N, C-alpha and C positions, 0 to 999 in steps of 0.2 A: 775788596779782598780779592787776591790773586787765585786763579784756578788751582794753583799748587796747594793753596791753604784751605781749599774747600774740602769738606768731609766726602768720603766715598762709601760705596757699598762694601768694599772690602774691610772697612773699619768695624763693621758689626757682623759680617758673614763668616762662617767657619770655612775650613779648607775645601770640604766637599761642595758646599754651596758655591764657593767662588769658582771651583772647576766646572761645575755645570753652567754657570753663568757665562764663563769663557767660550764654551762649546756653542751655546746658544748664539752668542755674538758673531762667532765665526760663521756659523751656517746662515745667519741673517745677512751678513756681509756678502757671502757667495750668492744668495738669492738676489740681492740687489745688483750685484755684477751681471748675473745672467739677464735679469730684467732690463739692463741697460744695454747690453751687447747685442741681444737677439733682434731688436729693431734695427741696429746698425749693420749686422752681418747677414741678414737674410738675402739682400741682393747679391753680394759676391758669392754666397753659398749656392744660390740657384744658378747663377751663371756657371759656376764650377760643375754642378751637376749636368747642366746641358752639355757642356764641352765632354765630360766623361761619357756620356750617353752617345754622343757621336763617335767617340773613340771605341766604345765597346762594339758599336754596330759597324765599325771599319769604314766610316764615311771619310776619313782623312785620306785614307790610301787611294781612294777613288779619284782624288783631286790632282791636277798637275803639281809638279814639284813647288814651283815658286808660289803658286796660289796656296798650296798647302802650308808653305812655311809662313806666309803672310798671315793667313787666317788664324794658325795656331799661335802665332806670336801676338796678334791682336787680342786673342782670347786670354792668353796668359797675362798680358799687360792690363786688360780690363779687371780680371780677377784681382790682381795685385793692387792696382789703383783703388778699387772699391774697398779692399781689405784695409789699406792704409788710412783711407779716408775715415773708415769706421773706427780705427784706433785713435785717430786725432780727435774726433768728436766725443770719444769716451772719457769720461772722468769718474775715478773711483768714488765710492761713498765714504763720507767722513764718519768719525765716531758718533757724533751727534745725530747724524742721518740714520746710522745703525740703531742708535738708542730709541729714537722717535718710531722707527718702523717695527722694532721689537716690542714697544710698549703699546702699539696700536692694534694688537691682535688679542682681543677678548678680555683684557684686564683694565679696569678703571683706575683713576688717580695716579696714573704714571709712576709706578713704584720705583723704577730706577732714577728717575729725576729727583723724587721726594727723598730717597735716602741720601742723596748728594746735597741737599739744600741746607742752609743754616738759619737761625733765627735772626729776623731783622731787628726786634726789640726785645728786651727783658732777658737778655742773655745772662744777666748777673743774678737773676732771680733763681734760686735753686728749685723752687716748686716748678717754675716754667721750664726750666732747663730739663728736669726730670720728665715733665709731661712731653717735651719735644723728643726726648730720646725714646720714649715709649712709642711714639708716633712712628719713628723711623724703623724701630724693630718690627712693628706691625706692617710696615711698607715692605720690609726685606722679607717677610714671610711670604708675600705675594709674587716674589720674584719667581719662585719655583713654578708658579702657574703660567708663566709666560711660554708662548709656542712660537716656533719659528715659522715666519710667514713664507708663502709660496710666491714664486716669481710672477709678476704680472706685466709681460712684455708689451701688451697692446700692440701686437704686430698686425692684426686685422686692420687697424686704422691706416697703417702704412702700406698694406698689401691687400687692398679691398677685393682684388680678383683672385686671391689664392693662387698666385703664380709659383709660389714656392712649392706647393704640393705638385703641380704639374711638372716641375723640373725634377722632383724626386721620383715620380712615376716613370718618366722618360729614362732615368738611370736604371731603375729596376728592369724596364723592358729591355733596354740595350744589353745588360749583364746576362738576362735570361736568354736572350737571342744568340749571344756570342758562344756560351758554353765553354769548352775548353779552348776556344780560340781567343779568349780575352787577353791572354799575354802576348800572343802574336800581334793581335790588333794594337795593343798598347805600344809594342815596340815599332809597328809601321807608323803609328802616329808621330813617334819622335824621330823616325828617320825618313824624311821626304825624299821621293825618288825624282831625279833629274834627268831621265831618260829622254831622248829626242821625241819631238812630237810624233804621234802616230805609232809609237812603240808600245805594244801591249806586254803586260807582265807575264812571266813564264808560268805555265800551269801544267801540272802533271796529275793525271787521274788514273786509277787502277782498279780493276775488277777481278775478284777471285771467284770462280764459279765451280763449286763442287760437283762431282758426278750426280747426275739425275737420280740414280738409284739409292743414294744416301739419304735423300729427303732433307739435306741441309740447304738453307737459303743461301743465294749469292751474297757476297760481301762486296761493298763499294767503298773505295778509299779515295779522298782527294787530298793531294799533298802539294805543299808548295815549299820554297827554300825556308829552312828553319823549322820544319815539322818535326814533331817529336817521333821517337821510335816507338812502334807498336808491336805488341806480341799478338800473333795470330795463330789460332789452332784450326787447321784445315785438314780434310780427309785427303788421304793419299790420292794422286792422280787428279787433282784439282787444276783448273787452267787459270793461269795468271795473264791477263791482258792489260798492258799499260800503254797509255797514250799521252804524247808530250806536245805541248804547243808553245812555241818559243824559239829564240835563237839557239843555234848549235845543234848538236846530235848527242843526246845522253847516251849513257851506257848503264847496263845492269851488272851489278857485281854479286856474285853468290859464291862465298868462299874464296877459292883462288881462281874461280872462273869469271871471265869479264867478257861480255857480249854487247855489241852495240845495237841501238834501235834501228829499225829500218825506215828510211825516210819515205814519207807519203806525199808530202809537198814541201814547198819552201820552207815553212815553219811548223810542219806537223810531222811527227814521227810515231811509230808504235812498236810494241815489243809483245810476243806471245810465247809462252812456255808452259809446261806441264810440270807441277811440283811433285817431285817423287821423294825428295830428301828435305829435312829441316836444316835450320841454321840461320845465321844473319843474311839478310838480303837488302841491298840498297841500290838506289838509282842516282847517278851523279851526272853533273853536266859542267865541264871545265872546272873541277874542283869543288863545285858547289853541290851540296847534298840536297836533292829534290824529295827524296823519300827514303825511309830506312825502317825495316820490319825484322822482326825475329819470328821465323816460321817454325811452328811446331806441327809435325804430321801426325795425323790420327791414322793408325795402320787399319788395313782392311784384312781381318783374319779369314783363312780359308774355311770352306763349309765343313760340316760333319755328317756323316750318314752311317747307319747301322741297320742291319735286319733284326727286327725285334723278336722274331720267331722262326723256327725252322719251316722251310717251305713245305706246305701241305698241298695234297691234291684232293679236288673236289669230286663228288660222285660222278660228275660229267668230264672228269679228266682235266679240269682248269687248275692251274697253279694259283695258290693263295700265297700272296706276297705282302707281308707286313713290314713297315719300315718306320724309322723316325730320323728325320734330318733337320738340321739347324744351320743357321748363318747369321752373322751380325747385321747385315743389310738386307737380306732377302735372297731367296733361291730362284733361279730361273728354270731349271730342269732336273728331273730325276730320271735316270735310265737304268736299265737292267742290261748287263753284258754277259753273253753265254758263249763259251768256246768248248769245242770238243776236247775231251781229256787228252787225246793223242796228239793234240795241236793241229790236225788237218782242218782245212776249211777256213773261211773268213769268219770273224767275229759276228755273232748275231746280237743286234742292238734293239731293245724294245723300249719305246719312250713311254713313261708311266705318267698319268694325268696329275697335275698339281691341283690341290684344293683351293687355290687362289694365287693372284699375282703378287709377288714381292713378300710372300710368307717367311717369316723369320724361323719359324718352328713349324714342322709338319709332321704329324703322325697319321698314317694312312693305311689301309688295307686295299689292294687291288687284285684282280683275277685276270689271268692270261691263259688262254687256251693254246697250246703248242702240240697238241697230239697230232696235228696235220703236218708238222715240220718233218723234214726228211731226218732229223736228228733224233726224233722221238724214240725212246727206248735206249739210247746210247748214254754212256757216262759223259758227263759235262762238268765244267766249272762255272759257277754263278757268282756274280758280285754286282753290287749297285753303285752308281756314280752320280754325285751331286754336283751341280754347277752353279755358282753365284753370279751375280750381275757383273762383277768385274772379270769374269772369264775363268776364275780360279775353280779347281775341281778337287774333289776327295773321293776315295773309293772306300767301300765297306770291306769288310772281311770276305775272304773267297770261300765259297761252299762247294764241295764236291757232291754231286748228286746224279741221279739218272733221270733224264728228262722224261716226263710222263708219257706213256704210249697207251693208245687205246686198245682195249680187248674186245674183239668182235666174237659173237657167239653164233651168228646165222652163217651156216656153210658157205652160201654164195658171197656174202660179204667178206669172209675170210679169204676166199679165193681171190676176189678182186683185189684185197689189200696185199696179197702175196704177189700178184703181178705188178702192182705199184712198186713193191719192195725191189723186184728185179730191175725195173727201170732205174731206180735210184742207185742200186749197186753198180750196174754196168749196162747202160742203155744200149750200147753198140752190140754186145754180145747177146742180149736177151730181147731185143725189140721184136724180131720176127716171131720169137716164142710166145711173146705176150700177145701178139696180134692172133696167133692161132688158138691160144687159151681163151681169149675173149670170145673168139667165134665158137668154140666148143661150149662155152658157158651159154650162149645165146641159143644154143640148139633146144634147151629145155628151159623156156622162161618160168616154168612153175617153181623153179629152185629159188626165184626171187619173187614169188607170189604174183607172176604175170603182171608186174608193175611196168606200165607203159613208160613212164618217165625214166625209170631205171634202164629199160631196154634200149630207148633212144641215146641215153648217155653212154652207154656201152658202145652202141653202133658208131657214134660220133668219135669216141677215142680209138675204136678199131680202125676207122677210115683215115684219121689223122696220122696215127702212128704207121699205118702201112704205106702212107704217101710219102712221109719225111721223117727224118731223125734229127732235125735241127734242134739245137738246145732251147729255143723258144717253145717250139712244139713239144718237147719233151716236158718242159716245166708246166705248160698248160695242162697237159694230159695227166701229169701227176696229181694236180689239184682236182682235175675232172673225175679221176678215178677215186680219189679220196671222198668226194662227195657223193659219188655213186654208191660206194660201200655203206656210208652213212645213211643214204636213202633206203638201201636194202635192209640195213640193220634196224633202223628206228622209224622209217617212214617220214612222216611230216614233222617228227620232233626235232630233227637235225636242223630243218629249215627255220622252224619256229624259234629254236635256241639261238641260232645265229642272228636272226632278226632281234631277238630280245637283247642279246649282248651289245649288238651295235647301237641300239637305242639307249641302253643303260650308259654306254660309254659317252655318247652324244650329250645325255642329260648331265652327267657328271662334268664334263668339259663346260657346258653352259653355265652350270651353277658356279664353276671356279672362275669363269672368264667374265663374270657379271653381266650376263645376258639379260634381255628385258624379261619382265614378268610374263608378257604374252607368250614369248618364245619357250619359257619354262614350262608354263601350263600347256602349251601345244605338245611339248615332248612328254609331259606327264601323260597327257591323254594317249599319245602313241604308246607309251610304255604300258598303260592299262590294257590297251588293245593287244599288244604283243604278249603280255602276260596271260591274257585270256586265251590267246590261240595256243600258247605253250602248254597251259594247263589242259585245254581241250585235247591237244595231240597227246599228252600224257594219259588222259583218260581214254582215249580211243585205243592206244597201245595196251593199256591194261584190259580193256574189254576183249581185245583180240586174243591176248594171253589166256584169258579165261575160257574163250571159245575154243582154244586149242587144248584146254584141259591143264594148262599150267597153273601151279599155285602162286598167289601173290604173297610177298613176304608180310608177316603179321607185325603190326607196329606196336610199340610199347604205348601205354596210356599217355605218357608225357611227351611223346615224340609226334603225335598227330597234329596236322594242321588242315585247315580247308581253305577253299577259294575266299571265303569272307575274310578270314584272319589276314591273308596277304593283301587283299584289297584295303583293309583298315590300316595296314602300315603304310601303304602307298598314300592314302587319304592323309595320314598324319604328316607324311613328308611334304604333301602338296600345301597343307596349312602352314607348316613351319616356313615354306618358301614364301608364301603370301605375306606372312608376318615379318619377313626380312631376316629370319634366322636360317640363313642358307648353309652355314656350316653344319648346323644340327640336321638339316635336311639332307645333306650329303651323307652324314653319319646313318640316318634311317635309311637312305637308299643303299648304302653299303651292306647294312644288315639284311635288307631284302635280298640283295643280289647273293649274298652268302647262302640264305635259305633256298633261293631258287636253284643254285649250283648243285645243292645236296639234296634236292627234293626227288622223291620217287613215290610212286603209286603202291598202296598197300591196303590191307584189310585191317579194319579196327579189331581190337581184342573184344571178347564177349562182354566183359564189363563196360567197355566204352560204348558198345552198341545199346546195352541196356540203359546206361546213363543218357544216351541220346534220346532213346524213346521216352525216357522219364521226363527229360527237359521238354520234348514235344507235347506231352500231355500236361505238363505244368503250364506251358504257353496257352494251350487250349482252355485250361480252367481260368487263366487270367482274362482271356478274351470273353469267356462266358460271365465272369463277374462284371466286366465292363458292359456287355450287352445287357444283363439283368439291371445294371445301374441306369442305362438308357431307358429301358422299359419303364422302370420306376419314376424316372423323371417325367417321361411322357404322360404317365398316369396322374401324377401330381399336377402337371400343368392343366390337364383337361379339368380336374377337380377345381382348380382355382378359377377357371373361366366360367363357372356357373355363376349366373346372375340372379341368385335367389336371396331373399333378404337375410336368411339365417345363415349365409355362407361364412365360413371362417377365412379371414385375411391372413396373410403371412405375419403380420405385425401382432395378431392376437394370439399366435401359437407359442408354446413353451419352447424357447430356443434350445433347451437341453433334451428335448424328447423327439425321436424320430417321427416322420409325418404320419406313419400309419397308426402308431400307439397314441399320437396326439388326437388323431380322429376318435379313437375308441374312447379316450378320457373325456373327450368333449361330449360324446353321446351320453355317457353315463352321468356326466355333470348337468345335462340339460334334461330336465324332467318333462315328459310328454312329447319330446322332439322325436319324430320317427327316424329310424336309421337311414342314413344316407344310401341311395341306391335302391330302396324298396319300391320306389315308384318306377324303377327302370331308367337305365342311362343308355339310350340308344347311341350307336356309333362307336362302341368299344370292340366290336368283333375282330377287327384287325389286330388290336393288342392281344386278345386271347388267343388268335392264331400265332402271333409271334412268341408268346409265352410258351404255347404247346410246342413249337419248333425247337425252342431253347431246351425245354424239358427233354424231348427225344434226344437232342444232341448230348445232354448230360448222361442220359441213359447209355447211349453208345460208348460214352467215354468210361463210364462205370464198368461196362463189360470189358473194355480193354484193360482197364486197371486190374480187373480180377484175373484176367488170363496172364498178365505180364508180372503182377507183384503177388497174386495169390490172396489178396485182401482188399475188400472195398471199405474205405472209411464210413462209419455210421452217419457222419455229418453230411456226406454226399447224399445218402439216402434220404435223410431228413430234408435236404435241400430240394430233392426231387418231389417229395410229397408236398412241400411248401408251394412249389412252382404249380403243382397240379391244382391245389387250392386257389392259388391266384388266377389261374386260368378259369376256374369255375366262377369265382367272384367277378372277373371281368365279363364273362358270358351272361351273368345275371345283372350287370350294371352296378354292381357294388364296388365302387372305386375304393372307398376306405378300407373295405375288407381285403381288397387286392393290394393296397398299399401295405397293410400289415403283413401279408403273407410274402409279398416281394422283398420287404425288409428283412423277414426271417430267413428267406432264401439266400439273400446276399450275405448275411452273417453266417449261415451254415456252409456256404460255398467257401468263405474265407477260413472258417476252422477247419474244413475238410482239405484245403490246400495245405494248411499246416500239418495235418495228419499225413498226407502224402509225402511232404518234405521229410518228416521224421521217419517215415517207412524207408524212403530212399537212403537216408543217412544211415540208418541200422543195417540195411542191406549192404551198403558200400563198406561199412566197417567189418562185417562178416567175410565179405569177398576179399577185403584187404588182408584179413588174417589168413585166409585160406591161400591166398596167393604170395604170402611172404616169402615162403621157401622158393618161389619161382623168381623173386627178385623184381616183380612188377609194382610200379608205384603210379596207379592211375588216378583219375579224378573221382572214382567211385567211393573211395574211402575218405575223401575230404569232406570236411563241413561245407554247408551251402547256406547261403542266405535265402530270404522269403522268395526269391525269383529262381531259385535252383542253381545260382551261380557259385562257382568255387571262390576261395579267397583270392586266387590269382585274377579271376575275371572281375570280381567286385572291387578290389583294392588295387589292381595294377600288379606291378612286379613286387613280389613277396620275398625276393632273394635277399633283401637287405634287413634292416631292423625293424621296419614298419609291417610286422605280421600280425593281422588281427586274431585275437583269441576269441574264444567261445562267448564271452561277454560282449565283445563288439558285434558279433553275429546276432546275439539275442536283441542287443539295442536296435540292430538294422531291422529286424522282424517287428519290434514294437513301434518303430517310426512308421513302417509300412502299414501296420494295423490302423494306427492313428490317422494315416492319410485316407485309408479307406472308410474309416468311421465317419470322419469330417465331410467327405464327399457324399455321404448319404444323408447329411443334415440339410434338409431343403430350405431351411429358414436363412441360410447363409446368403450373401449377395452374389449376383450372377459373376462378377469379376473374380470372387473368391473360389466359387465352385468351378469356374473354367480354369482357374490356376491349379486347383487340386487335380481336376481331370488330366491336365497336361502333365503334372508330376507322375500320375499313376501311368499314363501312356509311355512315358519316357523310361520308367523303371520297371 
């Protein structure tokens, strides 16, 4: 029977089943083709990858022209020959091979072959024929279970060293290393160079260096013939430096401008220019483009500066100048420019310190004292000028003002200043008159309090002015007369203030310039010393005024400060500098300078004096409680050191009972045990003396409370009685009894302190109501915490939203009471008690 007469699966399969069978046969044929081609094509494919890797790495262009051509030709022939050989050896799979491969995957009895078989015998028997057809249908149902086999190329047998993977890896590395130069390298591989031997390829390199103040990094460009156009964004005034190595002399073309390179050697040339405008820029050599760019210029905007507030004058005559300046790349200087309103004279320029180098935004306040300038008291125009690192400047608005002038109240000082003014107005006409006036002033040194230094300064000015009228001599003596007037007017204050201002300026400049921490701390120490000298000079001046019967101005409650407050501000600035927050340290020092410039001595109001006395008595009560606690601790330790069998150890005591009460409960619970101390405890006389001294100190404090506040809290009187009892118990050797009474005294001192606080608060409220019409708002009417501190002292700046209410203050009192209670519980560990004592000492 011919194959055409054989039955097939199509005879018994429906249309969908036949379509699925055709798809499976096609996929199986493809799998067989891949399986047979892979072992044949791996060698030419690996060789192709190796050649492409060399192309990506640019190895071909490094070879001489003929060798380049020969090698790349051999490579291409080898790839083509292996490929043709592989195609010759390849034979496509037949239908029978496809059928056998498809039937070999997971299905038994070869259903495709069984469907196409015919009966060898019995074909005429209807029963046998029907049975055969049923068999064929059952085999056809199994055709859907057939799966397409995966290719099995068995390449590892032909490539046992896996060279195919090494070739692919080389290709990947070559492409990754070439980056955007892959196209150029591919073109160079197909265009061998036939230049004479020893001739190097032309190379052009370019650097664009932005100005240092912009903070932009330099850009490096390496371009050869055929390089792509690149777009570059560069800051204005950037420097372009191009260097060429090769034959010929290139030209730089920018718009319509063409400029030639400058020859450096036979084959080297370079070109340098400043980029101030954008547009296309190219470099060519004999019509060949070596590099081409599109330049986009980033402009540098000019700075901006404004005076944030009208210029004010401090109590000492210094101008307070507040300003805000900005620039896109950073400021280099801020200066104040002053001219006389009538246009006479040269412009006066004051350089203001910057808070840092290259700052893009600055908001600062500076003080400058120009009361010694010859224009003091005259109308002037004032404006600020900011300069950026590109040299661009900008001015603020112009202010018209009168330059601050110093007003002298001492008659001799006014006379000296008057002579100085005459020298400034017309030195030639008034010089002899000034000499005679100074001589007349020196006749009676009492007018300037017989100050030897002032007398010598006047003598020096008189001698120099009588000898010469040269401009230099006149200028020096103008300054000398000014310092003499200040000396007569203020004594040491003017010298101390000048020293203080000089150190403040040096410290501000050191913080701004990034000086070392050692230098900063040294200047901080000098500022502390100069501030102490200045405050001492102010205090000396106030004492002299009081001796002369002059009244000091009375300060409002909220306007008073003492030396400790100023020292605290300086200490905070010191800590900020140590932690690296130098901008915050500069702000803190600016606030300190503003306070010092407006500082004057005065007397406190009565309410403030009363509050200060109350605070001192509260401090004494706190120290008494601490001393009573120490005596109680020492008594307890001595009791614990007793080496008797019936001694109570700390682990046997009730942890919730104070030591004295524990001892009493233990005596009551132990029948027949004698009360401790009845036998006498020698060696407690020193404790009894200390307890007596503490009781006398409390009595003195109670007397002062009665005189100052009109009432002595009952709790303090009870504390005094408990101390007397503790003293007696210690004298009799009754340590347990002493512990009881010491514990009572400590608790009564604590409650007595609270009563004093309440009395002070009530007294402050009454005084605040009585002073309401006078507009005084001192600290007497404010709530205080358990240590007598106002909310501003306890919680910091209360000008914002964080203002503690009475509930918060009550909570503060409760916390302090709990700390004191726990510190009296001797059953706690030594570490915990030490921690509680440190908390109480701190607060």
